C-alpha positions in Angstrom: -0.2 0.0 0.2 1.6 3.2 -0.6 2.0 6.1 1.4 -0.3 9.3 0.6 1.4 11.6 1.9 5.1 10.5 0.6 4.4 11.2 -2.8 6.2 13.7 -4.1 5.3 15.9 -7.6 8.4 15.7 -9.1 10.2 12.2 -8.8 9.3 8.5 -7.8 10.2 7.2 -3.8 14.2 7.4 -3.4 15.7 3.4 -3.7 16.7 1.7 -0.8 20.6 2.5 -1.8 19.8 6.1 -2.3 21.6 8.1 0.3 18.9 9.8 2.9 18.5 13.6 1.4 20.1 16.1 4.2 17.7 18.3 5.8 17.9 21.8 5.9 18.5 24.3 8.6 16.2 27.0 9.8 18.7 29.6 8.3 19.1 27.7 4.9 15.5 27.5 4.8 15.1 31.6 5.3 17.4 32.0 2.9 15.5 30.3 0.2 12.8 32.6 0.9 15.0 35.5 -1.2 14.4 33.4 -4.3 12.4 35.5 -6.6 9.7 33.2 -7.9 9.2 33.1 -3.8 8.2 36.4 -4.4 6.5 35.5 -7.4 4.3 32.9 -5.3 3.1 35.2 -2.7 1.8 37.8 -5.4 0.3 34.7 -7.2 -1.2 33.7 -3.8 -2.6 36.9 -3.1 -4.2 37.2 -6.7 -5.8 33.8 -5.9 -7.5 35.2 -2.6 -8.5 38.2 -4.0 -11.6 37.7 -5.4 -12.7 34.3 -3.1 -14.5 36.4 -0.3 -15.4 39.1 -3.0 -18.0 36.3 -4.3 -19.1 34.9 -0.6 -18.5 36.0 3.0 -17.9 40.2 1.3 -20.7 39.7 -0.9 -23.1 38.2 1.5 -22.5 41.7 3.8 -23.2 43.7 0.8 -26.1 42.0 0.6 -27.0 41.9 3.8 -26.6 45.9 4.0 -29.0 46.2 1.4 -31.8 44.4 3.4 -31.3 40.9 1.2 -33.0 38.0 3.1 -30.5 35.4 4.6 -32.8 32.8 2.2 -31.6 34.9 -0.7 -27.9 35.4 0.8 -27.5 31.7 1.2 -28.5 30.7 -1.8 -26.5 33.6 -4.1 -23.4 31.5 -2.7 -24.2 28.6 -4.6 -21.9 30.8 -7.2 -18.9 29.6 -5.3 -20.0 26.4 -6.9 -17.1 27.6 -9.8 -14.5 26.4 -7.7 -16.4 22.8 -6.8 -16.6 21.8 -10.5 -13.4 23.1 -11.5 -12.0 19.8 -12.5 -13.9 19.7 -15.1 -12.6 22.1 -17.6 -9.1 21.6 -15.7 -8.1 19.5 -18.6 -7.9 22.2 -21.1 -5.5 24.3 -18.7 -3.2 21.3 -18.4 -3.7 20.6 -22.3 -3.9 23.9 -23.9 -2.6 26.8 -24.7 -4.5 30.5 -24.4 -4.7 32.4 -27.6 -2.0 35.0 -28.0 -1.3 34.9 -24.2 -0.1 31.3 -24.6 2.9 33.1 -26.1 4.1 33.8 -22.4 3.4 29.9 -21.6 0.3 27.9 -20.7 0.7 28.1 -16.9 1.4 32.0 -17.3 -1.3 32.7 -20.4 -4.4 30.9 -17.9 -3.7 33.1 -14.8 -3.0 36.0 -16.8 -6.4 35.5 -19.1 -8.1 34.6 -15.8 -7.0 37.8 -13.5 -8.0 39.7 -16.6 -11.5 38.6 -16.6 -11.5 38.4 -12.8 -11.0 42.4 -12.7 -13.7 42.4 -15.1 -16.5 40.9 -13.2 -15.9 42.6 -10.1 -16.1 46.0 -11.9 -19.3 44.7 -13.4 -20.5 43.9 -9.9 -19.2 47.5 -8.7 -21.3 49.0 -11.4 -24.6 46.9 -11.7 -25.0 47.5 -7.7 -27.7 45.6 -5.4 -30.5 47.7 -6.7 -30.0 46.6 -10.8 -31.2 43.3 -9.4 -29.9 39.8 -7.3 -29.6 38.4 -11.3 -27.6 40.9 -12.7 -25.1 41.4 -9.7 -25.6 37.4 -9.3 -24.1 37.0 -13.1 -21.1 39.0 -12.7 -20.9 37.2 -9.4 -20.6 33.9 -11.7 -18.0 35.5 -14.2 -15.9 36.8 -11.0 -16.3 32.6 -9.1 -15.7 31.1 -12.8 -12.4 32.7 -13.4 -11.1 32.8 -10.4 -11.4 29.2 -10.0 -9.5 28.8 -13.4 -7.1 31.2 -12.2 -6.4 29.1 -8.7 -5.8 25.8 -11.8 -2.7 27.4 -13.4 -1.7 28.8 -10.0 -1.8 25.7 -8.3 -0.4 24.0 -11.1 2.7 26.8 -11.3 3.2 26.6 -7.3 3.7 22.9 -7.9 5.6 22.2 -11.1 8.0 25.3 -10.3 9.1 23.7 -7.5 12.4 21.8 -7.8 12.0 19.2 -5.1 9.4 18.3 -2.2 10.7 20.4 0.4 10.5 23.3 -2.3 6.3 22.5 -2.6 6.5 23.4 0.9 7.8 26.9 0.9 5.8 27.7 -2.1 2.7 26.8 -0.2 3.4 28.6 2.4 4.4 31.7 0.3 1.1 30.8 -1.1 -1.2 30.5 1.4 0.8 33.7 3.3 -0.4 35.7 -0.1 -3.9 34.0 -0.2 -4.1 35.2 4.1 -3.3 38.5 3.3 -5.8 38.8 0.7 -8.7 37.4 3.0 -7.9 40.0 5.2 -7.9 42.9 2.7 -11.6 41.6 1.4 -12.5 40.7 4.9 -11.5 43.9 7.1 -10.4 46.9 4.6 -12.7 46.3 2.4 -15.7 46.6 4.8 -14.0 49.3 6.8 -14.1 51.5 3.2 -17.5 50.4 2.4 -18.7 52.3 5.8 -17.1 55.4 4.3 -17.1 55.1 0.5 -19.6 52.7 -0.3 -19.8 48.8 -1.3 -19.8 50.1 -5.2 -16.4 51.7 -4.5 -14.7 49.8 -2.7 -15.4 46.5 -5.2 -13.7 49.4 -7.8 -10.7 49.0 -5.8 -10.5 44.9 -5.5 -10.7 45.4 -8.9 -7.4 47.4 -9.5 -5.6 45.4 -6.6 -6.0 42.4 -8.9 -2.7 44.6 -10.7 -0.9 42.5 -8.3 -1.4 39.1 -10.0 -0.9 40.5 -13.2 2.2 41.5 -12.7 3.0 38.3 -11.0 2.5 36.9 -14.2 4.9 38.7 -15.9 7.7 37.8 -13.6 6.8 34.6 -13.7 9.1 32.2 -15.2 7.1 29.2 -17.0 8.5 25.7 -15.0 10.9 24.4 -18.5 10.6 20.9 -16.9 6.8 20.6 -16.2 6.5 22.5 -20.0 8.0 19.8 -21.9 6.2 16.6 -20.6 2.8 18.5 -21.5 4.2 19.6 -24.6 5.2 15.9 -25.4 1.7 14.7 -24.5 -0.2 13.8 -27.7 -2.6 16.9 -28.8 -6.0 17.3 -26.8 -7.8 16.9 -29.9 -6.2 13.4 -31.2 -8.1 10.5 -29.4 -5.3 9.2 -28.0 -4.5 13.0 -26.4 -8.2 13.2 -25.8 -8.5 10.0 -23.3 -5.3 10.9 -21.6 -6.2 14.2 -20.7 -9.7 13.1 -19.6 -8.8 10.2 -17.7 -5.0 9.7 -17.1 -4.9 12.3 -14.5 -7.1 9.7 -12.4 -5.7 6.3 -13.7 -2.5 7.8 -12.6 -3.9 8.4 -8.9 -5.6 5.5 -8.4 -3.0 3.0 -9.6 -0.7 4.7 -7.3 -2.6 5.0 -4.5 -4.8 1.8 -5.0 -8.0 1.7 -2.9 -7.1 4.0 -0.6 -7.5 7.0 -3.1 -11.5 6.7 -2.3 -10.7 7.2 1.0 -8.1 9.8 0.6 -11.1 11.5 -1.6 -13.4 11.2 1.3 -11.1 12.3 3.9 -10.3 15.8 1.9 -14.0 15.9 0.9 -15.1 16.5 4.7 -12.0 18.4 5.8 -13.1 21.9 5.4 -16.8 21.3 6.6 -16.3 23.2 9.4 -15.4 26.8 7.8 -17.6 26.4 5.1 -21.2 25.8 5.9 -21.6 28.5 8.0 -19.5 30.9 5.4 -22.0 33.1 4.2 -23.6 33.6 7.4 -20.2 35.0 9.1 -20.8 38.5 7.9 -24.7 38.5 8.4 -24.0 37.6 12.1 -21.8 40.7 13.1 -24.5 42.8 11.2 -27.5 41.3 13.6 -25.1 40.9 16.5 -24.7 44.9 16.1 -20.9 44.6 15.3 -19.6 47.6 13.5 -17.8 47.6 10.7 -14.7 49.7 11.8 -14.9 46.7 14.7 -14.9 44.1 12.5 -12.1 45.4 10.3 -10.2 46.3 13.3 -10.3 43.1 15.0 -9.6 41.4 11.6 -6.9 43.7 10.6 -4.9 43.1 14.0 -5.7 39.9 16.1 -6.9 38.5 12.6 -3.6 39.1 10.7 -1.2 38.4 13.1 -3.2 35.0 14.4 -3.1 33.8 10.6 0.3 34.1 10.5 1.1 32.5 13.7 -1.4 29.5 12.0 0.6 29.9 9.0 4.0 29.1 10.5 2.3 26.4 13.4 1.0 24.3 10.5 4.6 24.1 8.8 6.4 23.5 11.7 4.1 21.2 12.9 4.2 18.7 9.5 8.2 19.0 9.6 7.9 17.8 13.4 4.9 15.4 13.7 4.0 14.3 10.2 1.3 15.3 7.4 -1.1 13.2 8.5 -1.6 14.1 12.4 -0.9 17.9 11.0 -4.0 17.3 9.9 -5.8 16.1 12.7 -4.4 18.9 14.3 -6.1 21.3 11.9 -9.7 19.2 12.1 -9.5 19.7 16.0 -8.7 23.5 15.5 -11.4 24.2 13.0 -14.0 22.1 15.3 -13.3 24.6 18.1 -12.8 27.8 16.3 -16.3 27.5 14.4 -18.2 26.5 17.6 -16.5 29.3 19.1 -18.4 31.9 17.1 -21.5 30.9 19.4 -20.3 32.5 22.3 -20.7 36.1 20.7 -23.9 35.2 20.5 -24.2 35.9 24.7 -21.4 38.1 24.5 -20.6 40.4 22.0 -18.3 42.9 23.4 -15.3 43.3 21.7 -12.7 41.4 24.0 -14.8 38.4 23.6 -15.3 39.3 19.6 -11.3 39.7 18.9 -10.8 36.0 21.2 -13.0 34.1 19.1 -11.9 35.3 15.9 -8.1 35.2 17.4 -8.6 31.2 17.5 -10.8 31.7 13.7 -8.1 32.6 12.1 -5.4 30.8 13.6 -7.7 27.3 13.0 -8.3 28.4 9.3 -4.8 29.5 8.8 -3.3 25.7 10.0 -5.8 23.7 8.5 -5.6 25.7 5.1 -1.8 25.0 5.3 -1.9 21.5 6.0 -4.5 20.6 3.2 -2.5 22.3 0.5 0.6 20.8 1.3 -1.3 17.1 1.8 -2.9 17.8 -1.7 0.2 19.2 -3.3 1.7 15.4 -2.0 -0.6 13.4 -4.0 -0.3 15.0 -8.1 2.3 13.7 -10.4 3.9 15.8 -13.1 1.7 16.1 -16.6 -1.2 16.0 -14.7 -0.7 18.7 -11.8 -3.6 20.7 -12.7 -6.1 18.3 -13.1 -5.0 16.1 -10.0 -5.0 19.2 -7.7 -8.2 20.2 -9.4 -9.6 17.2 -8.5 -8.3 17.4 -4.9 -9.5 20.7 -4.6 -12.8 20.7 -6.0 -13.4 17.3 -4.0 -13.1 19.6 -0.9 -15.2 22.4 -2.6 -18.2 20.6 -3.3 -20.2 19.3 -0.5 -18.9 22.3 1.3 -20.3 24.6 -1.0 -23.7 22.9 -1.4 -24.1 22.9 2.1 -23.1 26.3 2.8 -26.1 27.4 0.7 -28.7 26.2 3.2 -27.0 27.8 5.8 -29.6 30.9 5.6 -32.7 28.2 5.8 -31.3 26.9 8.9 -30.5 29.8 10.7 -34.4 31.2 9.8 -35.7 27.4 10.6 -34.1 27.4 14.1 -35.2 30.9 14.8 -38.8 30.5 16.4 -37.5 28.1 18.6 -34.5 29.2 19.7 -34.4 33.5 18.7 -32.7 35.3 15.6 -29.4 35.1 17.7 -29.5 31.8 19.7 -30.7 30.1 15.8 -27.1 31.8 14.8 -25.6 30.1 17.9 -26.8 26.3 17.7 -26.1 26.5 13.6 -22.5 27.2 14.2 -21.6 24.9 16.7 -23.1 22.4 14.7 -21.3 22.9 11.9 -17.8 22.6 14.3 -18.7 18.8 14.9 -18.7 18.0 11.2 -15.1 18.0 12.2 -15.8 14.5 13.7 -16.1 11.9 10.4 -13.1 13.6 8.5 -11.3 13.3 12.1 -11.8 9.5 12.3 -11.0 9.2 8.3 -7.4 10.8 8.6 -6.8 8.9 11.7 -7.5 5.7 9.6 -5.3 6.9 7.1 -2.5 7.5 9.7 -2.8 4.0 11.2 -2.8 2.7 7.3 -0.1 5.0 6.8 2.1 3.5 10.0 1.0 -0.3 9.3 2.6 0.2 5.8 5.4 1.6 7.1 6.4 -1.0 9.4 5.2 -4.1 6.7 8.2 -2.0 4.4 10.7 -2.6 7.3 
């Protein structure tokens, strides 16, 4: 049985006769941070994270500010299904060059095209506004989400392929997650403070302008030469052999490598982020209904949230080295469960101190769990199928959460008659925290299988 956490993206496992690779010291790792591609990865991570909340939680805050019902907010969050379904068009990103922009390279061409489309989608949302009708602004939100999801396919593939070895994959992942989390703070804190002063439309225009950071990074990025050679050596997509390889090859390769354990991996990945996803559209409406001001939300997220996010990123990287990838994933699930459930406390004590404590715990938990899962999924891909395999894995963990979060508003409304509005929110948050139990048991089983396989290999 293969070890699901041990497979790298660049080369097969070393033979028993191969000398063990020397672990880099902390100083050597810090020196690696000076590489230009790490800075590019930081900017691309920012570009990847910027549109996410602008079509999700932050969008929900805007809608609630305009008097939109919780039910409508929950359902319109389904534009995020673009992230869950991206696996279906990921073979195009793997195997087709973008016309004209493809001169930059396959990965860079797709990144640049999508970044332009995201900026146009955000501008459309700003110009139409809620007053233009939910259908109109929802259409631009869908365009933004679709382009953002496609951008993620290309960026994730570049992140994995641009790394020279497994350790550098971890370094690039940390840089990507740092940029991503900074973008989440901008779109979950700074934009709220800006909306309180200049309105939501102008704030969304500013977010569209910030996509220029990703566009610049796409020009500075270097196309992964070895991966590019492997991809161009494959048969053309329009031939029968090429089409079969593009559509089925990534999945055949994945299950040939992991066998029956592959199904267990996919199920565990599918459930891993449920504690973060399920109540996603209700966070900002919850703050609104608690009477917490936009300035308070922005201040706490931009201070305590920023610090604890960085701590969570660092802690996840340290844990993965010290205790291993699967134990780190288990720690992440425990943190997710407590971080999400803690929001129930605000229904009883919505003072600034409690809000800061709850937000800090949640920010730490989400950053920790995010790094753990992304690093784990990156380790499961194979050169030549990177975009499609990673899209398959990330779609797997997104699809169920995206589906369930659409019912979050309905759930709160249904619980309100029995518990009151704030009690309904609290009950829903606690119930969502409990969704960490099934994936915890699955990853615990994977860890035991991994240890058993290691003992048999000796």
